[in-house]
C-alpha positions, 0 to 999 in steps of 0.5 A: 500499499502506501508508503512513506520513506525512511529517511537514514542520514550518513555523517562524516566527523572531523577524523573518524566515519560513521552513520545513523539512520533516523527512528524507524517509523511504520511504513505498512499495515496488511491483515489475513484474508481469514481473520483481520483481526489477525494483522502485520506492522512493517516498520522502515528498517525492515522490523515486521510485527505480527498480531493475533494469529499472524505468524512472523516468518522472519524479516531483515535487518537494517534495511530501508524498508516501503512496503509489505505485500502477502501471498494469496495463502496467507503463510507468507510474505514479501517485503520491498526495499526502496532500491527495489530488493525483493526479500521472501519470507515464509511460502513467497516464491524467489522474485527477481527485483528490478535494477537499482536505481538511487535516484527513483526509489521504490515506493510501493509492490502488487503482485498480478496471479498465481504466478506473483509476477510483481508491478512495481511503483517507483517515486515520480510514477514510472511503473517497473513489471516482470514475470506474466505483469503487462506494462498499461502506461504510467505518468510521470507528475511533479507529484510523488507517486504513493501507491498501486493498487490492481484492478479487480480483474488485473487488467488494469491499475490505479496509482495515486500521488501525494496531491490527491490527482489519480490516475488510470490504466488498462481496465481501471475506471476513473470514479472521480479523485480531489486534489488536497490542497496540500494535505498529502494523499497516503493511500487507495483502497479499491471497494466494488466499483468504487475507491477510499482515500486516506489523507495524512491527517486521517481523514479518508474521501470516497468515491462512486459507490465506497459509503461515506466512512465516519469522520475522526479527530486529527490523529496523535501522528501522521496516517501513513496507511489505510485497510478496509475491513468488512466492519470498517477500517483501520489506520496506521500512524507513523509512530506505529499505533492501529486505530480502529473504526466500525460504523454501528448505528445505533450508538453514536460515532464509531468504535473501538474494536481491537487493539494492536500495541505500537512497537517500543523502540529502541527495543528492549531484550526479552526476558526470560519467560516465567511462568504466569501463577494461577490467580486464587480468585477468578478473574472474572463472574461469568453470568451466562454459562459454557464459557472457560477463562484462562490466561495466555499470557501477560504485558510487558512492564512499560507497555504503552495501553489506552488511557481508559476505557468506556461504553464506546470500546468493543468489539465485533465478530459477524453480527454479534457485538461486545461492549466493555462498560462501566458501573458509573461513568466515572468508573473504569470498565468492568463489565462485559455486555454481549449485543444479541438478535435475541435481545434488541429490537429495531428500535433499541438495543439492550446488552445483557452482561455476558461477563464482569470482572471478580470484585474480589479483584478491587482495582482491577478494570478491562482495558482493552478487547479483540475478537477472533476466532478462537474466543474473546481476548481481554486485557486486564489490568490491575495491581499484579500487572497486566493480563490477556485473558482468552474467554473460549467459547462459541458465539452464534453469527448473526445480524444483531436488529438496530446494530447497521454493519458496513 
């Protein structure tokens, strides 16, 4: 998708030569087709962060990474360097990269068909092809090219430029575009008969049949990438934060439904794992029977967590919805409400209590939730530390009346 080039500077000092690289920044986000809650985040130095059920098959170090492309199976990936070098991991097959071009960096890569034939985009808008990838044209402009997307039939492509202009080649259809007036465009995402353009300030433009996305306030750092999900969208900021938004008509605004902790830079040495003792008192009291809980990990000290969690924080699964709620407006989140078809009406929807933190846990609070096929992951923090719980069980997939999810 779109990528911002890392900046590496070489310093020549009197009597000695040395080099340093700017602090690595996030450059790309990709989600598994089989599980949208499982994502990869690529950083400019080549570091790859795997979240959820996404598997890390390795990554290069100390490179100028600009793009991550997953294989069709989701069991491998390619990492592209700004000089055109392509690294492959997992079940990714060998791809011979183009000749290096120091004056015209590469910024994006897309693969065509089962042969994994690459299309590569350079900063000036040039298109480089290999294998069975067909060249349909290019447009060299003063504005930097930032993103390349193949048309749905693979017989054309779209090129997004930093000023918001989109160039169309082959079967790519022009659904319109808007010059952004100085706010950099960073990513293009296709829909059925339209597309979205994400801007660095967090706003999202829609064209064709793309439904308007909820507007949000300015992020803490520049947005550099976006992915569309079945429930809404995810944005990646340059500092590695991933923010997640869903459309739920029965609630005001947008809701957060999953959490990805930003990379800690510089990285700290990994401590020797220690067994987490089983709690003498359960963390959760379950209103419904048939569910179990277990600790699956402890969050390291110093990790960044949300400042607070309120009734608007939620986790989606199919048509169902979990919401972390507080017992009062000023209290931290201590219970989980479940909204399902059987307790909803077309006018309103009341969630039944699915689980709540045990009163004996005192100051414990829910700090985050994310749903996957394995169950509901819940981040809980108390005086003894921060834990990740997996609440296992079967949850019915059903549309929730009163909650329209795009």
